[in-house]
Structure formats: C-alpha cells, structure tokens
DRENZA-707112 format. One record per atom (N, C-alpha, C, O, CB): y negated, z, x negated; atom name; residue in one letter. Coordinates in nm, 2 decimals. Glycine has a CB too. Layout:
Y  Z  X  CA  a
...
This chain:
-11.63  6.27  -10.04  N  m
-11.57  6.18  -9.94  CA  m
-11.58  6.04  -10.00  C  m
-11.68  6.00  -10.06  O  m
-11.64  6.19  -9.80  CB  m
-11.47  5.97  -9.98  N  k
-11.47  5.83  -10.03  CA  k
-11.45  5.74  -9.91  C  k
-11.41  5.78  -9.80  O  k
-11.35  5.81  -10.13  CB  k
-11.47  5.61  -9.93  N  i
-11.46  5.51  -9.82  CA  i
-11.32  5.52  -9.76  C  i
-11.30  5.49  -9.64  O  i
-11.49  5.37  -9.87  CB  i
-11.22  5.55  -9.84  N  e
-11.08  5.56  -9.79  CA  e
-11.06  5.67  -9.68  C  e
-10.98  5.66  -9.60  O  e
-10.98  5.58  -9.90  CB  e
-11.15  5.77  -9.69  N  d
-11.14  5.88  -9.59  CA  d
-11.18  5.83  -9.45  C  d
-11.14  5.90  -9.35  O  d
-11.24  5.99  -9.64  CB  d
-11.24  5.72  -9.44  N  f
-11.28  5.67  -9.30  CA  f
-11.16  5.61  -9.23  C  f
-11.17  5.58  -9.11  O  f
-11.39  5.57  -9.31  CB  f
-11.05  5.59  -9.30  N  e
-10.94  5.52  -9.24  CA  e
-10.86  5.61  -9.15  C  e
-10.77  5.57  -9.09  O  e
-10.85  5.47  -9.35  CB  e
-10.89  5.74  -9.15  N  d
-10.82  5.83  -9.06  CA  d
-10.87  5.84  -8.92  C  d
-10.84  5.94  -8.85  O  d
-10.82  5.97  -9.13  CB  d
-10.95  5.75  -8.88  N  g
-11.01  5.75  -8.75  CA  g
-11.14  5.81  -8.73  C  g
-11.19  5.82  -8.62  O  g
-10.91  5.81  -8.66  CB  g
-11.20  5.86  -8.84  N  r
-11.33  5.92  -8.82  CA  r
-11.44  5.83  -8.77  C  r
-11.52  5.87  -8.68  O  r
-11.38  5.98  -8.96  CB  r
-11.44  5.71  -8.82  N  l
-11.54  5.61  -8.77  CA  l
-11.52  5.58  -8.62  C  l
-11.61  5.57  -8.55  O  l
-11.53  5.48  -8.86  CB  l
-11.39  5.56  -8.58  N  e
-11.36  5.53  -8.44  CA  e
-11.40  5.65  -8.36  C  e
-11.45  5.63  -8.24  O  e
-11.21  5.50  -8.43  CB  e
-11.38  5.77  -8.40  N  n
-11.42  5.89  -8.33  CA  n
-11.58  5.89  -8.31  C  n
-11.63  5.93  -8.21  O  n
-11.37  6.01  -8.40  CB  n
-11.65  5.85  -8.42  N  f
-11.79  5.85  -8.41  CA  f
-11.84  5.75  -8.31  C  f
-11.93  5.78  -8.22  O  f
-11.85  5.81  -8.55  CB  f
-11.78  5.63  -8.31  N  y
-11.81  5.53  -8.20  CA  y
-11.78  5.58  -8.06  C  y
-11.86  5.55  -7.97  O  y
-11.74  5.40  -8.23  CB  y
-11.67  5.65  -8.05  N  k
-11.63  5.71  -7.92  CA  k
-11.74  5.81  -7.87  C  k
-11.77  5.81  -7.75  O  k
-11.49  5.78  -7.93  CB  k
-11.79  5.89  -7.96  N  i
-11.89  5.99  -7.92  CA  i
-12.02  5.92  -7.88  C  i
-12.07  5.96  -7.77  O  i
-11.92  6.09  -8.04  CB  i
-12.06  5.83  -7.95  N  v
-12.18  5.75  -7.92  CA  v
-12.17  5.68  -7.78  C  v
-12.25  5.69  -7.70  O  v
-12.22  5.65  -8.03  CB  v
-12.06  5.61  -7.77  N  s
-12.03  5.54  -7.64  CA  s
-12.02  5.64  -7.52  C  s
-12.08  5.61  -7.42  O  s
-11.90  5.46  -7.65  CB  s
-11.95  5.75  -7.54  N  h
-11.95  5.85  -7.43  CA  h
-12.08  5.89  -7.39  C  h
-12.11  5.91  -7.27  O  h
-11.86  5.97  -7.48  CB  h
-12.17  5.92  -7.49  N  n
-12.30  5.97  -7.46  CA  n
-12.39  5.86  -7.40  C  n
-12.48  5.90  -7.31  O  n
-12.37  6.02  -7.59  CB  n
-12.38  5.74  -7.44  N  v
-12.45  5.63  -7.38  CA  v
-12.42  5.63  -7.23  C  v
-12.50  5.62  -7.14  O  v
-12.43  5.50  -7.45  CB  v
-12.29  5.63  -7.20  N  i
-12.24  5.62  -7.06  CA  i
-12.29  5.74  -6.98  C  i
-12.35  5.72  -6.87  O  i
-12.09  5.62  -7.05  CB  i
-12.28  5.86  -7.04  N  r
-12.32  5.98  -6.97  CA  r
-12.47  5.98  -6.94  C  r
-12.51  6.00  -6.82  O  r
-12.29  6.10  -7.06  CB  r
-12.55  5.94  -7.04  N  i
-12.70  5.94  -7.02  CA  i
-12.74  5.83  -6.92  C  i
-12.82  5.85  -6.83  O  i
-12.77  5.93  -7.15  CB  i
-12.68  5.72  -6.94  N  r
-12.71  5.61  -6.85  CA  r
-12.68  5.64  -6.70  C  r
-12.76  5.61  -6.61  O  r
-12.63  5.48  -6.89  CB  r
-12.56  5.71  -6.68  N  n
-12.52  5.75  -6.55  CA  n
-12.61  5.86  -6.49  C  n
-12.65  5.86  -6.38  O  n
-12.38  5.79  -6.55  CB  n
-12.65  5.95  -6.58  N  e
-12.74  6.06  -6.54  CA  e
-12.88  6.00  -6.49  C  e
-12.94  6.06  -6.40  O  e
-12.76  6.16  -6.65  CB  e
-12.92  5.90  -6.55  N  r
-13.05  5.83  -6.52  CA  r
-13.03  5.73  -6.41  C  r
-13.13  5.67  -6.37  O  r
-13.11  5.77  -6.65  CB  r
-12.91  5.71  -6.37  N  n
-12.88  5.61  -6.26  CA  n
-12.93  5.47  -6.30  C  n
-12.99  5.40  -6.22  O  n
-12.95  5.66  -6.13  CB  n
-12.90  5.43  -6.42  N  v
-12.93  5.30  -6.47  CA  v
-12.81  5.22  -6.49  C  v
-12.71  5.26  -6.56  O  v
-13.01  5.31  -6.61  CB  v
-12.81  5.10  -6.44  N  s
-12.69  5.01  -6.45  CA  s
-12.68  4.95  -6.59  C  s
-12.78  4.95  -6.66  O  s
-12.70  4.90  -6.34  CB  s
-12.56  4.90  -6.62  N  q
-12.55  4.83  -6.75  CA  q
-12.64  4.71  -6.76  C  q
-12.70  4.69  -6.86  O  q
-12.40  4.79  -6.77  CB  q
-12.65  4.64  -6.65  N  l
-12.74  4.52  -6.65  CA  l
-12.89  4.56  -6.67  C  l
-12.95  4.50  -6.75  O  l
-12.72  4.45  -6.52  CB  l
-12.93  4.66  -6.60  N  k
-13.07  4.70  -6.61  CA  k
-13.10  4.75  -6.76  C  k
-13.20  4.72  -6.81  O  k
-13.10  4.82  -6.51  CB  k
-13.01  4.82  -6.82  N  l
-13.02  4.87  -6.95  CA  l
-13.02  4.75  -7.05  C  l
-13.10  4.75  -7.14  O  l
-12.91  4.97  -6.99  CB  l
-12.93  4.66  -7.03  N  a
-12.91  4.55  -7.12  CA  a
-13.04  4.46  -7.11  C  a
-13.10  4.43  -7.22  O  a
-12.80  4.46  -7.07  CB  a
-13.09  4.44  -7.00  N  n
-13.22  4.36  -6.98  CA  n
-13.33  4.43  -7.05  C  n
-13.42  4.37  -7.12  O  n
-13.25  4.34  -6.83  CB  n
-13.34  4.56  -7.03  N  a
-13.45  4.64  -7.09  CA  a
-13.45  4.64  -7.24  C  a
-13.56  4.66  -7.30  O  a
-13.44  4.78  -7.04  CB  a
-13.33  4.63  -7.30  N  i
-13.33  4.62  -7.45  CA  i
-13.32  4.48  -7.51  C  i
-13.30  4.46  -7.63  O  i
-13.21  4.71  -7.50  CB  i
-13.33  4.38  -7.42  N  g
-13.34  4.25  -7.47  CA  g
-13.22  4.16  -7.46  C  g
-13.21  4.05  -7.51  O  g
-13.38  4.25  -7.61  CB  g
-13.12  4.21  -7.38  N  h
-13.00  4.12  -7.36  CA  h
-13.01  4.06  -7.22  C  h
-13.06  4.12  -7.13  O  h
-12.87  4.21  -7.37  CB  h
-12.95  3.94  -7.21  N  g
-12.96  3.87  -7.08  CA  g
-12.86  3.91  -6.98  C  g
-12.88  3.88  -6.86  O  g
-12.94  3.73  -7.11  CB  g
-12.75  3.98  -7.02  N  n
-12.65  4.02  -6.93  CA  n
-12.59  4.15  -6.97  C  n
-12.63  4.20  -7.08  O  n
-12.54  3.91  -6.90  CB  n
-12.50  4.21  -6.89  N  a
-12.45  4.34  -6.92  CA  a
-12.32  4.34  -7.01  C  a
-12.27  4.44  -7.04  O  a
-12.41  4.41  -6.79  CB  a
-12.28  4.22  -7.05  N  t
-12.16  4.20  -7.13  CA  t
-12.15  4.29  -7.25  C  t
-12.06  4.36  -7.28  O  t
-12.13  4.06  -7.16  CB  t
-12.26  4.28  -7.33  N  f
-12.26  4.36  -7.46  CA  f
-12.26  4.51  -7.43  C  f
-12.18  4.58  -7.50  O  f
-12.39  4.32  -7.54  CB  f
-12.34  4.55  -7.34  N  i
-12.34  4.70  -7.31  CA  i
-12.20  4.74  -7.27  C  i
-12.15  4.84  -7.31  O  i
-12.44  4.73  -7.19  CB  i
-12.13  4.67  -7.18  N  g
-12.00  4.70  -7.13  CA  g
-11.90  4.71  -7.24  C  g
-11.82  4.80  -7.25  O  g
-11.95  4.60  -7.03  CB  g
-11.90  4.61  -7.33  N  k
-11.81  4.60  -7.44  CA  k
-11.83  4.71  -7.54  C  k
-11.74  4.77  -7.59  O  k
-11.81  4.47  -7.51  CB  k
-11.96  4.74  -7.57  N  a
-11.99  4.85  -7.66  CA  a
-11.96  4.99  -7.61  C  a
-11.92  5.07  -7.68  O  a
-12.14  4.84  -7.70  CB  a
-11.98  5.00  -7.48  N  e
-11.95  5.13  -7.42  CA  e
-11.80  5.16  -7.42  C  e
-11.75  5.27  -7.44  O  e
-11.99  5.14  -7.27  CB  e
-11.72  5.05  -7.41  N  l
-11.57  5.06  -7.42  CA  l
-11.51  5.04  -7.56  C  l
-11.39  5.06  -7.58  O  l
-11.51  4.97  -7.32  CB  l
-11.60  5.01  -7.65  N  s
-11.56  4.97  -7.79  CA  s
-11.45  4.87  -7.80  C  s
-11.35  4.88  -7.87  O  s
-11.51  5.10  -7.86  CB  s
-11.47  4.76  -7.72  N  v
-11.37  4.65  -7.72  CA  v
-11.43  4.54  -7.80  C  v
-11.55  4.53  -7.82  O  v
-11.34  4.60  -7.58  CB  v
-11.34  4.45  -7.85  N  e
-11.38  4.34  -7.93  CA  e
-11.47  4.38  -8.05  C  e
-11.56  4.31  -8.10  O  e
-11.45  4.23  -7.85  CB  e
-11.45  4.50  -8.10  N  n
-11.52  4.56  -8.22  CA  n
-11.67  4.56  -8.19  C  n
-11.75  4.54  -8.29  O  n
-11.49  4.47  -8.34  CB  n
-11.72  4.58  -8.07  N  k
-11.86  4.59  -8.03  CA  k
-11.90  4.73  -8.04  C  k
-11.83  4.82  -7.98  O  k
-11.89  4.52  -7.90  CB  k
-12.01  4.76  -8.10  N  h
-12.07  4.89  -8.11  CA  h
-12.22  4.89  -8.11  C  h
-12.28  4.78  -8.14  O  h
-12.02  4.96  -8.24  CB  h
-12.28  5.00  -8.07  N  f
-12.42  5.01  -8.07  CA  f
-12.47  5.03  -8.21  C  f
-12.42  5.10  -8.29  O  f
-12.47  5.12  -7.98  CB  f
-12.58  4.96  -8.25  N  n
-12.64  4.98  -8.38  CA  n
-12.77  5.07  -8.36  C  n
-12.80  5.11  -8.25  O  n
-12.68  4.85  -8.45  CB  n
-12.84  5.10  -8.47  N  l
-12.95  5.19  -8.46  CA  l
-13.06  5.13  -8.38  C  l
-13.13  5.20  -8.30  O  l
-13.00  5.22  -8.60  CB  l
-13.08  5.00  -8.38  N  e
-13.19  4.94  -8.30  CA  e
-13.15  4.95  -8.15  C  e
-13.24  4.98  -8.07  O  e
-13.20  4.79  -8.34  CB  e
-13.03  4.93  -8.12  N  h
-12.99  4.95  -7.98  CA  h
-13.01  5.09  -7.93  C  h
-13.07  5.11  -7.83  O  h
-12.83  4.91  -7.96  CB  h
-12.97  5.19  -8.01  N  l
-12.99  5.33  -7.98  CA  l
-13.13  5.37  -7.97  C  l
-13.17  5.44  -7.88  O  l
-12.91  5.42  -8.08  CB  l
-13.21  5.32  -8.06  N  y
-13.36  5.35  -8.05  CA  y
-13.42  5.29  -7.92  C  y
-13.48  5.36  -7.84  O  y
-13.43  5.29  -8.17  CB  y
-13.39  5.17  -7.89  N  k
-13.44  5.10  -7.77  CA  k
-13.39  5.18  -7.64  C  k
-13.46  5.20  -7.55  O  k
-13.40  4.96  -7.76  CB  k
-13.26  5.21  -7.64  N  m
-13.20  5.28  -7.53  CA  m
-13.27  5.42  -7.51  C  m
-13.29  5.47  -7.40  O  m
-13.05  5.29  -7.54  CB  m
-13.30  5.49  -7.62  N  s
-13.36  5.62  -7.61  CA  s
-13.50  5.61  -7.55  C  s
-13.53  5.70  -7.47  O  s
-13.37  5.68  -7.75  CB  s
-13.57  5.50  -7.58  N  v
-13.70  5.48  -7.52  CA  v
-13.68  5.45  -7.37  C  v
-13.75  5.51  -7.28  O  v
-13.78  5.37  -7.59  CB  v
-13.60  5.35  -7.34  N  v
-13.58  5.31  -7.20  CA  v
-13.53  5.43  -7.11  C  v
-13.57  5.44  -7.00  O  v
-13.48  5.19  -7.19  CB  v
-13.43  5.51  -7.17  N  l
-13.37  5.61  -7.09  CA  l
-13.45  5.75  -7.10  C  l
-13.41  5.85  -7.04  O  l
-13.23  5.64  -7.14  CB  l
-13.56  5.74  -7.18  N  n
-13.64  5.86  -7.20  CA  n
-13.57  5.98  -7.24  C  n
-13.57  6.09  -7.18  O  n
-13.72  5.89  -7.06  CB  n
-13.50  5.96  -7.36  N  v
-13.42  6.07  -7.41  CA  v
-13.43  6.07  -7.57  C  v
-13.45  5.96  -7.62  O  v
-13.26  6.05  -7.37  CB  v
-13.42  6.18  -7.63  N  d
-13.42  6.19  -7.77  CA  d
-13.30  6.11  -7.83  C  d
-13.19  6.13  -7.77  O  d
-13.43  6.33  -7.83  CB  d
-13.32  6.04  -7.93  N  i
-13.21  5.96  -7.99  CA  i
-13.09  6.05  -8.03  C  i
-12.98  6.00  -8.03  O  i
-13.26  5.87  -8.11  CB  i
-13.12  6.17  -8.07  N  e
-13.01  6.26  -8.11  CA  e
-12.91  6.29  -8.00  C  e
-12.80  6.33  -8.03  O  e
-13.07  6.39  -8.16  CB  e
-12.95  6.27  -7.87  N  e
-12.86  6.29  -7.76  CA  e
-12.74  6.20  -7.77  C  e
-12.63  6.24  -7.72  O  e
-12.93  6.26  -7.63  CB  e
-12.75  6.08  -7.83  N  f
-12.64  5.99  -7.84  CA  f
-12.53  6.04  -7.94  C  f
-12.42  5.99  -7.95  O  f
-12.69  5.86  -7.89  CB  f
-12.57  6.14  -8.02  N  f
-12.48  6.19  -8.13  CA  f
-12.41  6.32  -8.10  C  f
-12.34  6.38  -8.18  O  f
-12.55  6.19  -8.26  CB  f
-12.44  6.38  -7.98  N  k
-12.39  6.51  -7.95  CA  k
-12.24  6.51  -7.93  C  k
-12.19  6.41  -7.87  O  k
-12.46  6.57  -7.82  CB  k
-12.17  6.61  -7.98  N  p
-12.02  6.61  -7.96  CA  p
-11.98  6.61  -7.81  C  p
-12.06  6.66  -7.73  O  p
-11.96  6.74  -8.03  CB  p
-11.87  6.55  -7.78  N  i
-11.82  6.55  -7.65  CA  i
-11.77  6.69  -7.61  C  i
-11.69  6.75  -7.69  O  i
-11.71  6.44  -7.64  CB  i
-11.80  6.73  -7.49  N  k
-11.76  6.87  -7.45  CA  k
-11.63  6.86  -7.37  C  k
-11.58  6.96  -7.33  O  k
-11.87  6.93  -7.36  CB  k
C-alpha cells in the first residue's frame, strides 16, 4: 500500500468508524458532549461535536481516544470496531 491508496476514501471511512463508535459509546453511557469534553480537558463541547461529525477537519487523536476510554470505562479497541 502506498500513500496514494488513501485517496480513495479509506482515511475518511476510518474517521467515520471512530466517530460513530465515540457517539455510540457516549450515548450508551449517557454522557453529554460537554461532560466528556470537560473530562478530557476541553473547556466546552465544540471540539467533541466537530470531531464526532468530522467537520472542519477535526478528528480524535490517540490521546483523545485514550482519555475517552478511561472516562467512558471502555477498552480503547471499542472505538475501532466496524459499524454494523
């Protein structure tokens, strides 16, 4: 695989999977965007909202996912599970 192979939407699909799982798990745990944002060190819910929707090229990084896994009490691998 070469870097050019990512131009076919694979990276966008990966971000979609992660975002979908963050939303799913957050909702299952009944945690608001604001509560999650505050728990991982953000002052407001703007970043979480934008990253969940993948707008303005905002995405979760590994630090975000690690912190969210601790706050939401879930294995980090849950964020990478394929969408059913």
